[in-house]
C-alpha positions, -999 to 999 in steps of 0.1 A, spaced: -438 291 170 -464 315 154 -478 342 176 -515 340 184 -534 372 175 -570 377 187 -592 403 171 -622 414 191 -649 435 177 -686 442 180 -715 459 164 -710 454 126 -675 441 129 -662 464 102 -630 474 121 -623 437 128 -629 427 92 -604 454 80 -579 443 106 -583 407 97 -576 414 60 -546 434 68 -531 408 92 -538 379 69 -520 397 41 -491 410 61 -485 383 87 -495 350 71 -474 331 97 -495 344 126 -522 322 142 -552 346 138 -585 341 154 -615 365 159 -641 369 186 -672 389 179 -695 403 206 -723 393 183 -728 370 154 -728 398 128 -694 410 139 -680 374 139 -694 368 104 -678 400 91 -644 391 105 -646 357 88 -652 377 55 -619 394 63 -600 361 60 -600 348 96 -602 310 96 -611 306 133 -638 326 150 -662 325 179 -689 347 194 -697 359 228 -685 366 263 -669 332 271 -651 332 238 -635 366 247 -626 353 282 -610 320 269 -593 338 240 -578 364 263 -560 336 282 -546 321 250 -536 352 229 -502 367 226 -517 399 211 -552 412 214 -564 439 189 -596 458 186 -613 491 193 -605 507 227 -640 498 238 -631 462 243 -615 472 277 -644 493 288 -674 476 304 -707 484 287 -689 499 256 -700 492 220 -736 500 229 -735 476 258 -720 447 239 -689 445 260 -697 430 293 -678 438 325 -663 402 324 -652 407 288 -635 440 295 -618 425 326 -605 395 307 -590 416 280 -576 441 305 -561 414 327 -547 393 299 -509 388 297 -512 395 259 -500 427 244 -531 449 237 -532 470 205 -563 492 209 -577 513 181 -586 547 196 -621 553 184 -638 585 198 -672 567 202 -694 552 228 -691 582 250 -653 577 254 -631 604 240 -595 597 236 -572 627 240 -547 631 212 -569 615 186 -577 642 162 -591 638 127 -571 606 121 -589 584 96 -598 549 104 -574 536 77 -545 555 93 -554 541 127 -555 506 113 -522 510 96 -507 521 129 -523 492 147 -508 468 121 -473 483 127 -477 479 164 -488 442 160 -457 435 139 -436 451 166 -452 431 193 -447 397 176 -411 404 164 
């Protein structure tokens, strides 16, 4: 049975769009769905090739129960991150999910991740894809 991978992103959804494109190309057998914290992020992830997408807090909560893998910027597990777009309930749902979480360590939103130097976003996304592949194999 294909693994269910949920991408969560906010703001402009650019990280989610890039992840979607990479996952669609590399793991066509995966059941990929996206949840945006706002409609712009959701729309952008659809442009990355995601076929199923939703927007908002309840979609994150429900998706977190159904996903085998959850991927997105580290802010998706921090209440009030992404300029306030991640609600406490969203962060809790992702954090308490039984899914494997693959978090992209972005040094933004007043959260600094130790060990993340000048790594480019492209390098971080490639590493995230490698971790997703490992999680579903």
